[in-house]
C-alpha positions in Angstrom: 123.7 -59.1 100.6 122.0 -57.8 97.4 122.2 -61.2 95.9 120.7 -62.8 99.0 117.8 -60.3 99.0 117.1 -61.0 95.4 117.1 -64.7 96.0 114.6 -64.2 98.9 112.4 -62.1 96.7 112.5 -64.7 93.9 111.5 -67.5 96.3 108.7 -65.3 97.7 107.3 -64.7 94.2 107.5 -68.4 93.3 105.6 -69.2 96.4 103.0 -66.6 95.6 102.4 -68.0 92.0 102.3 -71.5 93.3 99.7 -70.5 95.9 97.6 -68.9 93.2 97.8 -72.1 91.1 96.7 -74.2 94.1 93.8 -71.7 94.9 92.7 -71.9 91.3 92.6 -75.7 91.4 90.8 -75.9 94.7 88.1 -73.3 93.8 87.5 -74.6 90.3 87.9 -78.3 90.7 87.6 -79.5 94.3 85.3 -77.4 96.5 82.2 -77.4 94.3 82.4 -81.0 93.2 79.3 -82.2 95.2 77.0 -79.3 94.3 75.5 -80.7 91.0 73.4 -83.8 90.7 75.0 -86.6 88.7 74.2 -86.4 85.0 73.1 -89.1 82.6 74.5 -91.1 81.0 78.2 -91.0 82.0 78.3 -89.9 85.6 75.6 -92.3 86.8 77.2 -95.1 84.9 80.6 -94.5 86.5 78.9 -94.2 89.9 76.7 -97.3 89.6 79.3 -99.9 88.3 81.7 -99.2 91.1 78.8 -99.3 93.6 77.8 -102.7 92.3 81.5 -103.9 92.5 81.5 -102.9 96.2 78.1 -104.5 96.9 78.8 -107.8 95.1 82.5 -108.1 96.1 83.3 -108.9 92.4 86.2 -106.6 91.4 87.0 -108.5 88.2 83.9 -108.4 86.0 82.1 -105.0 85.7 78.3 -105.1 86.0 75.6 -102.5 85.5 72.1 -103.3 86.8 73.5 -106.8 87.5 74.3 -107.2 83.8 77.7 -107.8 82.3 79.2 -104.5 81.1 82.2 -105.0 78.8 82.7 -101.5 77.2 85.7 -100.6 79.3 88.4 -102.3 81.4 88.4 -102.1 85.1 90.8 -99.4 86.4 88.4 -96.4 86.3 85.8 -98.4 88.2 88.4 -99.4 90.8 89.4 -95.7 91.3 85.8 -94.7 91.7 85.0 -97.6 94.0 87.9 -96.7 96.3 86.6 -93.2 96.5 83.1 -94.4 97.3 84.5 -96.7 100.0 86.4 -93.8 101.6 83.8 -91.0 101.3 80.5 -92.8 100.9 77.9 -92.9 98.1 77.7 -89.2 97.2 78.3 -86.9 94.2 81.6 -85.6 95.6 83.1 -89.1 95.9 82.0 -90.0 92.4 83.7 -87.0 90.8 86.8 -86.8 93.0 89.0 -89.3 91.0 88.4 -87.2 87.9 89.3 -83.9 89.6 92.4 -85.4 91.3 93.5 -86.9 88.0 93.3 -83.4 86.4 95.3 -81.9 89.3 98.0 -84.6 89.0 98.2 -84.0 85.2 98.9 -80.3 86.1 101.6 -81.5 88.5 103.1 -83.7 85.7 103.2 -80.7 83.3 104.9 -78.7 86.0 107.5 -81.4 86.5 108.0 -81.9 82.8 108.7 -78.2 82.1 110.8 -77.7 85.3 112.9 -80.8 84.5 113.4 -79.9 80.9 114.5 -76.3 81.6 116.2 -76.6 84.9 119.7 -76.8 83.4 119.1 -74.3 80.7 119.9 -70.6 80.7 117.5 -69.2 78.2 116.8 -65.5 78.8 113.8 -65.7 76.4 111.8 -68.0 78.6 113.2 -66.8 81.9 112.7 -68.5 85.3 112.1 -72.3 84.9 109.9 -72.5 88.0 107.6 -69.8 86.8 107.5 -71.3 83.3 106.5 -74.6 84.8 103.7 -72.9 87.0 102.5 -71.1 83.9 102.2 -74.3 81.9 100.1 -75.9 84.7 98.0 -72.7 84.8 97.4 -72.9 81.0 96.3 -76.5 81.3 93.9 -76.0 84.3 92.3 -72.9 82.8 91.3 -74.4 79.4 87.6 -74.7 79.2 87.5 -78.4 78.1 89.9 -79.4 80.9 87.7 -77.7 83.4 84.5 -79.2 82.0 85.8 -82.8 81.8 87.8 -82.5 85.1 84.6 -81.8 87.0 82.7 -84.7 85.5 82.9 -88.4 86.4 84.3 -89.9 83.3 87.2 -92.2 82.6 89.0 -89.7 80.2 90.8 -87.9 83.1 92.3 -91.0 84.6 93.3 -92.2 81.1 94.8 -88.9 80.2 96.7 -88.8 83.5 98.5 -92.1 82.8 99.1 -91.4 79.1 100.7 -88.0 80.2 102.8 -89.9 82.7 103.9 -92.4 80.1 104.8 -89.8 77.4 106.6 -87.6 79.9 108.6 -90.6 81.2 109.5 -91.4 77.6 110.8 -87.9 77.1 112.9 -87.9 80.2 114.3 -91.3 79.1 115.5 -89.8 75.8 117.4 -87.2 77.7 119.4 -89.7 79.7 122.6 -91.5 78.7 121.7 -94.5 76.5 121.7 -97.8 78.5 122.0 -96.0 81.9 120.1 -97.1 85.0 118.1 -93.9 85.0 117.0 -94.4 81.4 115.9 -97.9 82.2 113.9 -96.8 85.2 112.1 -94.1 83.2 111.3 -96.5 80.4 109.9 -98.9 83.0 107.8 -96.1 84.4 106.6 -95.2 80.9 105.5 -98.8 80.4 103.8 -99.2 83.7 101.9 -95.9 83.1 100.9 -97.2 79.7 99.6 -100.4 81.1 97.4 -98.6 83.7 96.1 -96.4 80.9 95.2 -99.6 79.0 93.4 -100.9 82.0 91.4 -97.6 81.9 90.3 -97.3 78.3 92.0 -100.1 76.2 94.3 -100.3 73.2 94.2 -96.6 72.5 96.6 -96.2 75.4 99.4 -97.6 73.2 98.5 -95.3 70.3 99.2 -92.0 72.0 102.8 -92.8 73.3 103.7 -94.6 70.0 102.6 -91.8 67.6 104.3 -89.2 69.8 107.5 -91.1 70.6 108.3 -92.6 67.2 108.1 -89.4 65.1 110.1 -87.6 67.7 113.0 -90.1 67.6 112.9 -90.0 63.8 113.0 -86.2 63.9 116.1 -86.5 66.1 117.6 -89.1 63.7 117.7 -91.7 66.5 116.6 -94.6 64.4 118.4 -97.3 66.4 116.6 -96.1 69.6 113.2 -97.0 68.1 113.9 -100.6 68.8 116.3 -100.3 71.7 114.0 -98.2 73.8 110.8 -100.1 73.0 111.1 -103.6 74.5 111.3 -102.5 78.2 108.1 -100.3 78.2 106.2 -103.0 76.3 107.3 -105.7 78.8 106.3 -103.6 81.8 103.0 -102.7 80.2 102.2 -106.4 79.6 103.2 -107.2 83.2 100.8 -104.6 84.5 97.9 -105.7 82.3 98.3 -109.5 82.6 96.9 -110.2 86.1 93.5 -108.7 85.4 93.6 -109.6 81.7 94.0 -113.3 82.6 91.4 -113.1 85.4 88.7 -111.6 83.1 89.6 -114.1 80.4 89.0 -117.0 82.8 85.8 -115.6 84.1 84.4 -114.2 80.8 86.0 -115.7 77.7 84.1 -113.4 75.4 85.3 -110.2 77.0 88.3 -109.5 74.8 86.5 -110.3 71.5 83.6 -107.9 72.4 85.9 -105.2 73.8 88.3 -105.2 70.8 85.8 -105.3 68.0 83.0 -103.1 69.6 85.1 -100.6 71.4 87.9 -100.1 69.0 87.2 -101.3 65.5 83.5 -100.3 65.4 83.9 -97.2 67.5 86.8 -95.7 65.6 86.8 -97.2 62.1 83.5 -98.7 60.9 81.0 -96.8 58.8 78.4 -97.1 61.6 80.9 -95.9 64.3 79.4 -94.6 67.5 79.3 -90.8 67.7 80.2 -90.5 64.0 81.5 -87.1 63.2 83.3 -85.5 60.1 87.0 -85.1 60.0 86.9 -81.4 60.8 84.8 -81.8 64.0 87.7 -81.3 66.4 89.0 -78.4 64.4 85.6 -76.8 64.6 85.2 -77.1 68.4 88.9 -76.4 69.3 88.5 -72.6 69.7 85.9 -73.2 72.5 87.7 -76.3 73.9 91.0 -74.3 74.3 89.3 -71.1 75.5 90.6 -68.7 76.7 94.0 -69.6 75.3 92.7 -70.0 71.8 92.8 -66.2 71.6 96.5 -66.2 72.3 97.3 -69.0 69.9 98.8 -66.7 67.3 101.3 -65.2 69.8 102.1 -68.7 71.1 102.8 -70.0 67.6 105.1 -67.1 66.8 107.0 -67.7 70.1 107.4 -71.4 69.5 108.6 -70.8 65.9 111.1 -68.1 67.0 112.4 -70.3 69.8 113.0 -73.2 67.5 114.7 -70.9 65.0 116.9 -69.4 67.7 118.1 -72.7 69.1 118.4 -74.4 65.8 116.1 -77.2 66.9 118.1 -77.8 70.1 115.0 -77.1 72.2 114.0 -80.8 72.3 111.0 -80.3 74.5 109.3 -78.1 71.9 109.9 -80.6 69.2 108.6 -83.4 71.4 105.5 -81.5 72.4 104.7 -80.7 68.7 104.7 -84.4 67.9 102.7 -85.1 71.1 100.0 -82.5 70.2 99.7 -82.7 66.4 99.8 -86.4 65.7 97.3 -87.6 68.4 95.0 -84.7 67.4 95.2 -85.9 63.8 94.7 -89.5 64.8 91.4 -88.7 66.6 90.3 -86.5 63.7 90.8 -89.3 61.2 88.8 -91.8 63.4 85.2 -92.0 62.6 83.8 -91.9 66.1 84.4 -88.7 68.0 83.6 -87.3 71.4 84.8 -84.0 72.8 86.6 -85.8 75.6 88.8 -87.9 73.1 91.2 -85.0 72.6 91.9 -84.4 76.3 95.4 -86.0 76.0 96.3 -83.2 73.6 96.0 -80.5 76.3 99.2 -81.2 78.3 101.5 -80.6 75.2 99.3 -77.6 74.2 99.9 -76.1 77.7 103.7 -76.6 77.4 103.9 -75.1 74.0 101.7 -72.2 74.8 103.6 -71.3 78.0 107.0 -71.5 76.3 105.8 -69.6 73.2 104.2 -66.7 75.2 107.1 -66.3 77.5 109.5 -66.2 74.5 107.4 -63.5 72.9 106.9 -61.4 76.0 110.4 -61.6 77.4 111.7 -60.3 74.1 109.2 -57.5 73.9 106.9 -56.9 77.0 104.8 -54.6 74.9 104.3 -57.1 72.0 101.6 -55.8 69.7 100.4 -59.3 68.8 99.9 -60.2 72.4 98.1 -56.9 73.1 95.8 -57.3 70.1 94.7 -60.9 70.8 94.2 -60.2 74.5 92.1 -57.1 73.6 90.0 -59.3 71.3 89.3 -61.8 74.1 88.2 -58.9 76.4 85.9 -57.4 73.6 84.4 -60.8 72.8 83.7 -61.3 76.5 81.9 -57.9 76.6 79.8 -59.0 73.6 78.9 -62.3 75.3 77.9 -60.4 78.5 75.6 -58.1 76.5 74.0 -61.0 74.8 73.5 -62.8 78.0 71.9 -59.8 79.7 69.6 -59.3 76.7 68.4 -62.9 76.8 68.0 -62.8 80.6 66.0 -59.5 80.6 64.0 -59.8 77.4 64.0 -63.6 77.0 64.0 -65.7 73.9 60.8 -67.3 72.6 59.0 -66.4 75.8 61.6 -67.6 78.3 64.7 -66.2 79.9 67.9 -68.1 80.7 67.3 -68.3 84.5 64.2 -68.1 86.5 66.2 -67.3 89.6 67.8 -63.7 89.3 70.6 -64.7 91.7 71.9 -67.3 89.3 72.0 -64.7 86.5 73.8 -62.3 88.8 76.4 -65.0 89.6 77.0 -65.6 85.9 77.3 -61.8 85.2 79.8 -61.5 88.1 81.9 -64.4 86.7 82.0 -62.8 83.2 82.8 -59.3 84.6 85.6 -60.8 86.7 87.0 -62.4 83.6 86.9 -59.1 81.7 88.6 -57.2 84.6 91.5 -59.6 84.8 92.0 -59.6 81.1 92.2 -55.8 81.2 94.7 -56.0 84.1 96.8 -58.4 81.9 96.8 -55.8 79.2 97.7 -52.9 81.5 100.3 -54.8 83.6 103.9 -53.6 83.3 105.6 -57.0 84.2 105.6 -60.0 82.0 104.8 -62.5 84.8 101.8 -60.5 86.0 100.4 -60.3 82.4 100.2 -64.0 82.0 99.2 -64.7 85.6 96.3 -62.2 85.4 95.2 -63.8 82.2 95.5 -67.3 83.7 93.4 -66.4 86.7 90.6 -64.7 84.6 88.3 -67.7 84.3 88.5 -68.5 88.1 85.2 -67.0 89.3 83.3 -68.1 86.2 84.5 -71.7 86.7 83.5 -71.5 90.4 80.0 -70.1 89.9 79.1 -72.3 86.9 78.7 -75.3 89.3 75.9 -73.4 91.0 74.2 -71.9 88.0 73.5 -74.8 85.6 70.2 -73.8 84.0 67.2 -75.7 85.4 66.1 -77.0 82.0 69.6 -78.5 81.6 69.5 -80.1 85.0 66.0 -81.5 84.4 67.1 -83.0 81.0 70.1 -84.9 82.3 69.6 -85.3 86.1 66.6 -87.2 87.5 68.2 -87.4 90.9 66.1 -84.7 92.7 62.9 -86.3 91.4 63.9 -89.8 92.4 65.0 -88.7 95.9 61.8 -86.7 96.3 59.2 -89.2 95.1 61.2 -92.3 95.2 62.1 -92.7 98.9 59.3 -95.3 99.3 59.5 -96.4 95.6 63.0 -97.8 96.2 61.5 -100.3 98.6 59.0 -101.6 95.9 59.4 -105.2 94.7 59.1 -104.2 91.0 61.0 -101.2 89.5 60.8 -100.7 85.7 62.9 -98.2 83.8 63.6 -97.3 80.2 67.1 -97.6 78.9 67.8 -93.9 79.3 67.1 -93.9 83.0 68.3 -97.2 84.3 71.7 -96.0 85.5 70.2 -93.3 87.7 67.5 -95.7 89.0 70.0 -98.3 90.0 72.2 -95.6 91.7 69.6 -93.7 93.6 67.6 -96.8 94.6 70.7 -98.9 95.3 69.3 -101.7 93.2 70.7 -104.0 90.5 67.5 -105.8 89.7 65.7 -103.2 87.7 63.5 -104.3 84.8 64.0 -102.5 81.5 61.3 -101.6 79.1 61.9 -100.9 75.4 65.4 -100.3 74.0 68.2 -101.9 76.1 70.8 -99.3 74.9 74.3 -99.9 76.1 73.2 -103.0 78.1 72.1 -104.8 74.9 75.2 -107.1 74.9 74.8 -108.1 78.6 71.1 -108.8 78.2 71.9 -111.5 75.7 73.2 -113.8 78.4 70.6 -116.3 79.5 70.4 -115.2 83.2 69.8 -111.6 82.2 67.2 -111.9 79.4 64.3 -111.7 81.8 65.2 -108.1 82.7 64.2 -106.8 79.3 60.4 -106.4 79.0 58.1 -105.7 76.1 55.0 -103.5 76.6 52.6 -106.4 76.8 54.6 -108.3 79.5 55.2 -105.0 81.4 51.5 -104.4 81.6 51.0 -108.0 82.9 53.7 -107.5 85.5 52.2 -104.2 86.7 48.7 -105.6 87.0 50.1 -108.6 89.0 52.0 -106.3 91.4 49.7 -103.4 92.1 50.9 -101.3 95.0 54.4 -102.7 94.6 55.5 -101.3 91.3 57.0 -98.0 89.9 58.1 -97.0 86.4 60.8 -94.3 85.7 61.4 -93.1 82.2 62.3 -90.0 80.1 59.2 -87.8 79.5 59.3 -88.4 75.8 59.4 -92.2 76.2 56.7 -92.1 78.8 54.5 -90.2 76.4 54.7 -93.0 74.0 53.9 -95.6 76.7 50.8 -93.8 78.0 47.7 -95.7 76.9 49.7 -98.9 76.4 50.3 -99.5 80.1 47.9 -99.4 83.1 47.1 -96.0 84.4 49.3 -95.0 87.4 47.8 -94.0 90.7 50.6 -91.4 91.3 52.7 -89.3 88.8 55.7 -87.1 89.3 57.9 -85.2 86.8 60.9 -82.9 87.0 60.2 -81.2 83.7 58.4 -81.8 80.4 61.9 -82.4 78.8 63.1 -84.5 81.7 61.9 -87.6 83.5 58.7 -89.0 85.0 57.9 -91.4 87.8 54.7 -93.5 87.8 53.6 -95.4 90.8 51.0 -98.3 90.4 
């Protein structure tokens, strides 16, 4: 009877923690998705290309503004196009594939930890189900995961399938060599790798290889390096071939441009796009992994002690160390860097952090190191709250953070909620409550940030409100002219793919080299002629700084609208 009651209580607690995880995901990632306007350049790009796929019926060759766009393969556009078909052309539909990819990554992390620890009896990490839930919580509550997971970019879908590939590889190494289960898992790893390739390209092979090969060497399984490689490679090629052949037949230059421009030049050349120094990711990591960066010392100690205790028998820890460190170093050594590039490093970080913390706290619930770093996170949050209140009340250079007091109050409430839950984590008597309170701490802040993006930030990256306000009739004009910074938004909000471009072609430079597209790029002289010939039927949309340079070189508009001096303008002729 006592054993049955204990089992019932255990199931009830697991259900409670799983419900909290689901609540965290829904309120942070799903419910507020449609609140913010789409931001330039990424979100409007990954909205417009799928929209043009649907409108044209061409699901093989990506186009933007009716121009060939070869910077990425097709899978991410397909995912967004399906969402648009099901839910309509709206912000929620554009962002939903990213948010769902993040949620599925959390599920994969849960399954990875649960599967690895299900058969173990390790008193230092405790309940395998709770450990798996905690790992998913760590992942979802990291600041970068939240920021990228609520944004319409391809990195979430790419990271989902690289996580699936790497996880399947790990489970394959745990099966009997040559068994049917091993072959199925290796096939799954290869298929996932192939889909990741169709999302972002050849880097999809890099992450599994530089994680998998060092792990097998660490395990002294040298023969398996070849034995376990051919099946995943074969399945990846089978997944890639149908579209790969189709795009080659339709656009013979695709693979040349995609390989050299998006891989060699982006990552290796001296003029790489987004060129950053080697230490860039090390510098931004404390913010990217917030709030868990505070607990990193405790997590490292726990992982170290766990490996020592088991004499290296804890293979998941060794695997995740390879999976975290080597891809992180690879992206650090590449010349081109964006914050989103290291997103595939967060699943192994979440696994290592959850195991390390539980090892430390189950050995000593009053661990001094855990208390110290948790107190530091609370104190820093108090300092940030004071700084925010000072800037909001007294301003900086004549302006405060928010013009609307309700937005400031929402931000304050989110920070206070974070501090309160961190304090509860410190004061809690049970280990599970300690880490769950800390995991839940960012919830309210993550929710309110959707509604409290500063107006100046919205104006600088989102022309949507202005276009919807002043452009309802403009969208029906015969001639629409845009600068390169605004063309994605103009096409999306006006539902057009025949927009003329003035000045720098930007990312459409390659596509505009094709004969049928060259007429879309105008110089100032021809733009002035076009405007004069189409009075009453022409609008121009541009960033404010670009429009300022054009004033005096183009005819005077009869109507002007702007969302902010640092944002965008619309001129009607």
